[in-house]
C-alpha positions in Angstrom: -38.1 -17.9 -18.5 -40.2 -15.8 -20.9 -43.0 -14.0 -19.1 -46.6 -14.5 -20.3 -48.0 -11.9 -22.7 -51.7 -11.3 -22.5 -53.7 -8.7 -24.5 -57.3 -7.9 -23.4 -59.3 -5.6 -25.6 -61.5 -3.1 -23.7 -62.8 -1.2 -26.7 -61.6 0.7 -29.8 -57.8 1.2 -29.1 -58.1 0.7 -25.4 -56.4 -2.5 -24.2 -54.8 -4.1 -21.2 -51.4 -5.4 -22.1 -49.9 -7.8 -19.5 -46.2 -8.0 -20.3 -43.1 -8.7 -18.2 -45.3 -9.4 -15.2 -46.8 -5.8 -15.3 -50.0 -4.4 -16.8 -50.2 -1.4 -19.2 -53.4 0.3 -20.3 -53.4 1.9 -23.8 -55.5 4.9 -24.9 -58.2 4.9 -22.2 -61.8 5.3 -23.4 -64.7 4.4 -21.1 -67.7 6.6 -22.1 -69.6 8.0 -25.0 -70.6 11.4 -26.4 -72.5 12.7 -29.4 -70.7 11.6 -32.5 -68.3 9.4 -30.5 -69.4 5.8 -30.1 -67.1 2.8 -29.8 -69.5 0.8 -32.0 -68.9 -2.2 -29.7 -69.2 -2.9 -25.9 -66.9 -1.2 -23.4 -65.7 -4.3 -21.5 -64.4 -2.6 -18.3 -64.8 0.6 -16.4 -62.0 2.4 -14.5 -63.4 1.1 -11.2 -63.1 -2.5 -12.4 -59.7 -2.3 -13.9 -56.9 -4.5 -12.4 -53.9 -2.8 -10.9 -52.1 -0.8 -13.6 -48.4 -0.3 -13.7 -48.4 2.2 -16.5 -50.7 3.9 -19.0 -49.8 5.1 -22.5 -51.8 7.8 -24.3 -51.0 8.4 -28.0 -52.8 11.8 -28.4 -55.4 14.1 -27.0 -58.6 13.1 -28.9 -61.4 12.1 -26.5 -61.7 8.5 -27.8 -58.1 7.9 -26.9 -57.7 10.2 -23.9 -60.9 9.9 -21.9 -59.4 11.4 -18.8 -62.7 12.5 -17.3 -63.8 8.9 -17.0 -60.4 7.5 -16.3 -60.0 9.9 -13.3 -62.3 7.4 -11.5 -59.4 5.0 -11.4 -58.4 5.0 -7.7 -54.6 5.2 -8.0 -53.7 8.7 -9.2 -49.9 8.0 -9.0 -50.0 5.4 -11.8 -47.3 6.4 -14.3 -48.8 8.0 -17.5 -46.5 8.1 -20.6 -48.2 10.5 -23.0 -47.9 12.7 -26.0 -46.8 16.2 -25.0 -50.2 17.9 -25.4 -51.8 15.4 -23.0 -49.6 16.4 -20.0 -51.6 19.3 -18.8 -54.9 17.5 -19.2 -53.7 14.5 -17.3 -52.4 16.6 -14.4 -55.7 18.5 -14.3 -57.5 15.1 -14.0 -55.5 14.5 -10.8 -52.7 12.2 -12.1 -49.4 13.0 -10.4 -46.8 10.9 -12.4 -47.2 12.2 -16.0 -44.3 12.0 -18.4 -44.2 13.3 -22.0 -42.2 11.2 -24.5 -41.1 12.5 -27.9 -40.5 10.1 -30.8 -37.5 7.8 -30.1 -37.4 8.6 -26.4 -37.8 5.8 -23.9 -38.8 5.6 -20.2 -38.4 2.8 -17.7 -41.4 1.7 -15.6 -40.4 -1.1 -13.3 -38.9 -3.8 -15.6 -40.6 -2.4 -18.7 -39.2 -0.1 -21.3 -41.7 2.1 -23.0 -40.4 3.8 -26.2 -42.2 6.4 -28.2 -42.3 6.2 -31.9 -43.6 8.7 -34.5 -47.2 8.9 -35.5 -49.3 11.1 -37.8 -52.9 12.0 -37.3 -55.2 15.0 -37.2 -53.4 16.2 -34.0 -50.0 15.6 -32.6 -49.6 11.8 -31.9 -46.9 9.4 -30.8 -47.1 5.6 -30.9 -45.4 3.1 -28.5 -43.2 0.0 -28.3 -43.7 -1.7 -24.9 -41.0 -4.2 -24.0 -40.4 -6.4 -21.0 -39.9 -10.0 -19.9 -38.4 -10.8 -23.2 -41.5 -9.7 -25.1 -42.4 -6.7 -27.2 -45.6 -5.0 -28.3 -46.2 -2.2 -30.8 -49.2 0.0 -30.1 -50.0 2.2 -33.0 -52.9 4.3 -31.6 -54.7 5.6 -34.7 -51.8 6.8 -36.8 -51.5 7.0 -40.6 -48.9 4.9 -42.2 -45.7 6.9 -42.3 -42.2 5.8 -43.5 -40.6 6.0 -40.0 -42.8 3.1 -38.8 -41.1 0.7 -41.2 -37.9 1.2 -39.1 -39.3 0.0 -35.8 -37.8 -3.5 -35.8 -34.5 -2.1 -36.9 -34.5 0.0 -33.7 -36.3 -2.2 -31.2 -35.9 -5.8 -32.5 -38.6 -8.4 -33.3 -42.2 -7.8 -32.1 -44.4 -10.3 -30.5 -47.6 -8.3 -31.2 -48.6 -5.3 -33.4 -51.8 -3.5 -32.4 -52.7 -1.6 -35.6 -55.6 0.7 -36.6 -57.3 -0.4 -39.7 -60.5 1.7 -40.5 -58.9 4.3 -42.8 -61.0 7.0 -41.1 -61.6 10.1 -43.3 -63.0 13.4 -42.1 -65.4 14.7 -44.7 -65.4 18.4 -43.8 -64.1 20.8 -45.0 -62.4 18.5 -47.6 -62.2 14.8 -47.3 -59.0 13.9 -45.5 -57.7 10.6 -44.4 -56.4 10.6 -40.8 -56.0 6.8 -39.9 -54.3 4.0 -41.9 -56.6 1.7 -43.7 -56.6 -2.1 -43.8 -54.3 -2.3 -46.8 -51.8 0.1 -45.3 -51.9 -1.7 -42.0 -51.2 -5.0 -43.8 -48.3 -3.3 -45.6 -46.8 -2.3 -42.2 -47.5 -5.8 -40.9 -45.4 -7.2 -43.8 -42.5 -5.0 -42.9 -42.7 -5.5 -39.1 -43.5 -9.2 -39.3 -44.8 -9.5 -35.7 -45.6 -13.0 -34.3 -49.2 -11.8 -34.2 -51.1 -8.8 -35.7 -54.2 -7.6 -33.9 -56.5 -5.0 -35.5 -58.0 -2.1 -33.5 -59.8 1.2 -34.1 -62.4 -0.2 -36.6 -65.9 -0.3 -35.0 -65.9 3.4 -34.1 -68.9 5.3 -35.4 -70.2 8.9 -35.2 -73.7 7.6 -35.3 -76.1 7.8 -38.2 -75.8 11.5 -38.5 -72.1 11.7 -37.7 -71.2 9.1 -40.3 -73.4 10.6 -42.9 -72.1 14.2 -42.5 -68.6 14.0 -41.0 -67.0 10.6 -41.1 -66.1 7.9 -43.5 -64.5 4.6 -42.4 -64.3 0.8 -42.9 -65.8 -1.0 -39.9 -65.0 -4.5 -40.9 -61.7 -5.9 -39.5 -62.0 -8.8 -41.9 -60.6 -6.4 -44.6 -57.4 -6.4 -42.6 -57.4 -10.1 -42.1 -57.8 -10.6 -45.8 -55.1 -8.1 -46.7 -52.5 -9.7 -44.4 -53.4 -13.1 -45.8 -52.5 -11.8 -49.3 -49.4 -9.8 -48.4 -47.8 -11.8 -45.7 -49.7 -15.1 -45.2 -47.2 -16.5 -42.6 -48.1 -13.7 -40.0 -51.3 -14.7 -38.1 -54.0 -12.2 -37.3 -56.4 -12.4 -34.4 -59.6 -10.2 -34.0 -60.3 -9.8 -30.3 -63.7 -9.1 -29.0 -64.1 -6.6 -26.1 -63.4 -8.4 -22.8 -61.6 -11.3 -24.4 -58.1 -12.0 -23.0 -55.7 -13.4 -25.5 -52.5 -15.1 -24.3 -49.7 -15.0 -26.9 -47.4 -18.0 -26.7 -43.6 -17.4 -26.8 
């Protein structure tokens, strides 16, 4: 029997993914700093998380790797599958089972297979395909669209869910530079991967009034992605999940 697949958005790119009877946390973010605001509620805190079987971390930026806050999670032996530069930070935060995955490498956690795929961002990044119980989820962190991502289903088979960044974040200084895929690019990837469901992430983020005016430029409306998918690949459904909202994906 196919196991239930449930995705619960916490905030930004931080989700609980219940797959194959196990629970995976993606890109932990539980606090705020100057110029770093989720732009939406943070639905859970480390102390209120359910039991985690694994954590995946795409890169070392604070809004995806909030290890100071996540260190309040009580089980420090939870397996962390991370981009290489995150390893030392995770161990300093007290976590004992930390494994770096390079693109196209995989690790087993219980009955799950967690596979790293390439990513491209302002710092070194990997993305992940999480598979178990006959289901499969692609978690794209906040990568740009790169050609390698179009090969994911060739390598890992059909996807039940694709969690894709959509805000097209640009850094204004020193020269305007795009560092995250935008809604149209995310829809293009959706058309290639053809998941059973596409879920946008990484869109409400804001640097605040000053930060957005001086340093950041992005699209904060996930409806842009919904509309783009409807144009490019209308038979793939899209669901925008509010923080704290669990979504069960039918087989």
